[in-house]
N, C-alpha and C positions, 0 to 999 in steps of 0.2 A: 503494499499499500504506499502511494507517495504521500509526501507532507501534506500537499493539497488535499488528497482524498481523505487523509486522517481528519484535517480540520473540518472539511465539509459534513463528514460522518459524525463527528463530535457535536456539529452545530444542529444537525438534524436530531440526535439525541437530545439536546438541550431544549430545542424547540417543543418537541414532543412532551419532554418532562414539563416546560413551562404551561403547556396546553393543558397537560393533566392537573398541574396545580390549580389552574385557573377553573378547572371543572370541581375539583374538590373544594375550592373556596366557595364558588357558586351554591354548591351542595350543603355548604355550612360544616364539612366533616374536618376543617383543619386542625382543631385542637387534638383531635387522636393522633393525628400525624404528629403534632408539636411535642405531645406528651412522650412519644417514642425516641425524641432525641437522646442521644447518649449522654449521660452525665459522666464527666472524667473529674475525680478529685485529685488534686496534686498534693500528695503527702509529703511533708518534709519532715526529716528526723535523721538520727544515724542509722547506718547500714545493719547494725545489731537488731534494730527494732523493726526492720522492713523486711517481712516474710513473704515470700512468693505465695506460699501455700494459702495465706490467710487473703490475700489480694484475689487469688483464683477462685476461692471458695465463696468470698462476698460477691464476686461478680456472677458467679453460676448461680447465688441464690437471689441477687437482686438486679442483675443487668447493669449495675453501677461499676465503672471501671476506677480502679486506684492506681496512680501514676506515681511511683516513688522517686523522690529526690533526695539522694543521700549526701549528706554533710557532716562534717565533724560536730562534736557536742558544743563546741563554742561558736560554730557558724549557725547552728539552730538558733542560738540566742541572738546572734548579730542580725540573721533575717528578719526574725521577729520584731527586733527594734527598728531596723532601717528599711525593710523591703516587704512589710506585712502584706502587700497584693501579691507577691510571688508564690502563696500556697493557699490552699483551702482548707487543709488540716495540718496541725502541728503536733509532733510527738516531741515533747521536751521533759526534762527532769524538773522536779518540782522545785529545787534550788535556784533554777534560773528564773523563777517567777519573779523574784524580787527586783530583777533588772526589766522584764517585760511589762508586767502589769501597769507600773506607773506611767509607761508610754500612752495607756489606753489602746494599744494595739489588739488586745484581746477583747473577744466578746464574752461577756459571762455566760456560761452554759446553763439554759433553763431546764431544772430538773423536772418541771412538770412535763417536758417533752422527752423524757428519758423514763422508759418503762420500769427499769430495775434500780432506778436512782436510790429508793430506800433500802435496797438490799446490797448497796456497797459496803466492803467490809468496814467495820467499827474502827479499825487501824486508821482509816484516813478520816471518818467522820467524828470520831470520838477521842482519838489518840489511845485508844484501848484494844485490848486483846482478850477474849474471854473474861470480860468485865473489869481487867486490871490495866492502870496506865503504863504505857512503856515508855523509856527514855526518850526525851524530846529535845535533846542538845543538837546544834545544828539547825537545818531546816525541816523540820518534821511536818509533813503535809498537812497536819490539823491547823498549823500556824497559816497556811497560804490557800488553804483548798476553798474557802469561801468568799465571794466578793459581795460588796455592798449592794451592787446592781448590775444590771445587764451591761451598762456602760461605763461601770466604776473603774477608778484607777487605784482603788484601796481595797485592801483585804478587810473582812468582816471578822469581828471579834467571837462571833458565834454563829450557829448555822444560818443560812438564808437559802432562798430559792434558786440562788446562781453560784456556779461551781466554776472555778477558773479552769480546772483540768479535771477529766474523768480518768481515773488511774486505768493504765494499760499493764504495765508489769511492774513488780517490785520483789525486793528480795532483801536479805540481811547477810551482808558479807563477812567474811573471816579468812583464816590463812589456809592455804591449801597445802597439804603435806603428802610426802612418798614413805608411808609407813614401812614398806618394805626395806628402804634405804637407811631410815632412821633407827627403827629398832627399839624404840621405847615410847613411852606415853607423852604427848605433847598437851599442855593444858592452859598454856598462858601466851598472850602476845608478846612479852618479853622474849620468848625463844627466837623471834625474828633476828634479833641482835645477840643472840647467844653466841660467843666465838668458837663454839663446837662446831657450828655450821659455817665457819669462815670460808667465803669463796662459793657457797652454795645457796646463798639466799637472793632473794629479787624482791624490790618494791615497785609498786605501779608508780609510772612516770607522768601522772596527770595531776597538776600541783593541788587542785582542790580537794581531791580523793586521797592522793599520797599522802599529804600532810595529816589527813584524819587517821589513817593507819599508823603513821609515825607517833600520834599522839596516843593512840591506844598503848603502843610500845612504852612510851616515856612513862605513862601513868601507871602501867603494870610493873614498870621496874622501880617504882617509888620514887622517880626524880621530880615529879611535879603533879599536882592535882589542878585540873583545868576548872574555871567556873563553867565554861562552855567551849569544849574542843572545836566547834563549829563557828565560834566567832572569837578568835585568840587575840589577846593584846600584843603589841609589836614585841614586848619583853618575852611572852610565850611562844611567839612564832621565833625569835631569837634563839631561845633554848633547845626548841624542837629541832630546828635546822643544824645548830651545833652538834647535838646529839648524832644527827644523821651523818654530818661531814666527819666527824671523828670515826664513825663505823665505817664509812666509805674509805677513807685514807687507811684504816687497819685492813683493808681487804675483804670486809664483810660481804660485800653484794658482788654476785656474779653478773647481774644485769639490772638495769632499770627498764621495765618493759611499757610500752604504750599500747600495743596491739594484743587484742584477744588470742589471735594465732602465735604469737610471739610466747605468750604464758603458757600455752598449750605445749609448745614445742620444748621449751625449757624444762617443764616438767617430766613429759614423755622421753626425752633423752636422759634424764637423770642428772644434768648439768647443775640443776637446782632441786633441793629436796624440801624447802619450805620458803613459801612467797606469798605476797598480796594474790588473791586470785577471786576469780568469779565463778559461781557455782555452774554455769553451763561449760565453762572451760574445764572444770573438774570432770563433769560428765564427758566431754570430749577425749580427755585422756584415758578415761575408762574405757570408753568404745574401743579403744585401741587394745584393750586385754591388759592395761597397766593398772597395778594399785595406786590409787590417788584418793585422798579423803580430804573433805571440806570440813575443817576440824572445829568442833563447838570449842570455845575457849570461855574460862571462867568469867572473864571481865566483860563479855556479852559482845554483841555484833555490831558492825557499822551498816546502817542501812541505806537504801536507795529507792527512789521510786520515779516512775515516768508516768506521762498522762497525754491525752488526747487535748488540744485547744483549737478554738476556732477564731480566725483573724476576725476584727471588729466589723470590716466591710463586707463581710459574706452575707448574700442575701438570696431570695428567691429560691430556684429550683436547686442551686447547688447548696445552700444551707439545709434544705429539706434532704438533700442526698447525704450531707454531713451527719445529720440527725439520724439519718437511717443506717448509716454506717456504726455509729456509737450504739444505737439499740441493738443492731446485729452482733457488735463486738461483745456486748454484756450478755447475750442470749446463750452461751454456754459452749459453742463450738469453739471459738478462738481461746476462751478461758482453759477448756480442757487441753487444747493443743499446746498451750503455752505451760501449763501445769506439767505435762509430760516431758517438758525440757528443763525442769527444775526451777521456772520462774513461779511467781505466784500471781492468781488473777484477782480482778477487782471484786467479781460476784462470785462467792465460792458456791453458793447452791446451785447455780444453772450450770457450773463447770462439772459439778459432781453428777449431775444428771445424765452427761455425755462421756462419762469415764466410766470402765468397768470396777464393779465394787473392789477387787483386788488392787488395782491401779491407785484407786482413792486411798486405801487403806495404806499403802506404802508411801505416796507422795504426800499425803496430807495427815495422816493419824501415826505416822511413825512405827507402823506394823511391819513385821518381817513380811518379805514378798512371798505371797501363796505361789506366785510362779514367776519366770523370768520377765523382768520389766524391759520394755522396748522403748526406744525413742520414736518420735513421729514418723521418722525414716524407716524404722523396723529395725534398728541397730538393738543388740542386747546391751544395755547399759547398768544392770544390776541383775544379779543371779537369783534364783528362788532362794528364799531364806535371808537375803541380804535386808539390812535396815537403812533408811536414808539417813545420811549425815546429818545431826543436828536434831533429829527425831521428827516430832510432829510440828504442825503448824503453829500451834499454841506455844510450843517449847522455843521454836526458831524465832517467830516474830514477837513473842512475849519477851526475848531475851535481848532486845535492842538497847544498845548504850547511847549511840548517835546516829545522827543521819548526815549524808552528804549536804554540803552547804557552800555559799558563797559569804566569805567573810566581810566585815566593814573594812578590814585592812587588806583587801584582797590584793591590790596591787603591789603593797610592801610584801605580802606573803609570796607571790609568784616571783618577785625580785630575789628573794631570800632562796627560794626553792631552785630557782636558776643557778645561785652560787653553790647549792648543794650538787646539781646535775654538773657542773663545770668541775668542781674540787678534785 
């Protein structure tokens, strides 16, 4: 077909289509066509929280497409502050809200439009697990989850109709260990700086998180008691960094890792036997058939949480689509899928309904596995009779000591952290 033929054939098609549209308009049938227009939601977040299987299942169930835009944790915040029109859904950590909410770029999520809003875990809505308060040092979600109104730039002191974010994934982190190489019990954060493991430890090189792990170590060694590990004074930052620099100069650290896969490789290779670690990374090491434990420690856990937010400018069908996604996400399938990866989900009741009783018993109740436990991809990640590290949801999330945070002295802290990295 020549270029000219191509153009004329396209032209005929276009004219036919226009004639057809005119007929539809005359018949008053246009709204039905309009309703079938595809909704595409641009979803900004880190790659860790952008799961292809979730997007595919949501599209199969609703016809709405999720378009993932993967950026770093810091860039999620930057985009929210400087380019709120560049996304339709944001998946960000609760600690970043202190930077985002005052700009007015987030819309308060109307809980009246969220079917399971009243079933969201009390860890977020009350700061409690099983009726008991948990540690709230740092940016505990309860401090930032409620807004004064839909267009508010301020957090509410008590529950309101409007939420800043709807929880997606959360967990409580501790140290990962290789019990086969350590060959003795590990019960304290202080072990990260134990000279016994010189050259075989690693710490997370994301300043706002790494410094919290370091603070857990400093406190467990009896060097200092912080008023709030998530909001240190300059003197406390100095002390914490000095402790790290001394350890680094003595050869304590094999690596300062930034990337999930790096932490997996360090552990799987045995180059490192104890380090800052994330639960799914421990799962990834285990799926290679290597003994790796997410070790409960007497001082408690450092917790983190992510959630969905909506840009203030979102309206019309895209806004409806975003609410449809939130409602779908809390309906159970996604919650069960995330629970099977070692995360925790926002609404436990709906996730439980989509899990086998033996899976729920292992992941959430701390009971020995009745049969092999598999990842969503079908890999065996725990053998029959194994017990989940940290036990039940109640033990794990009830044992929180502090939450990831952005400090008032954040710039100073980052400068000092960089001195540690360069030391």
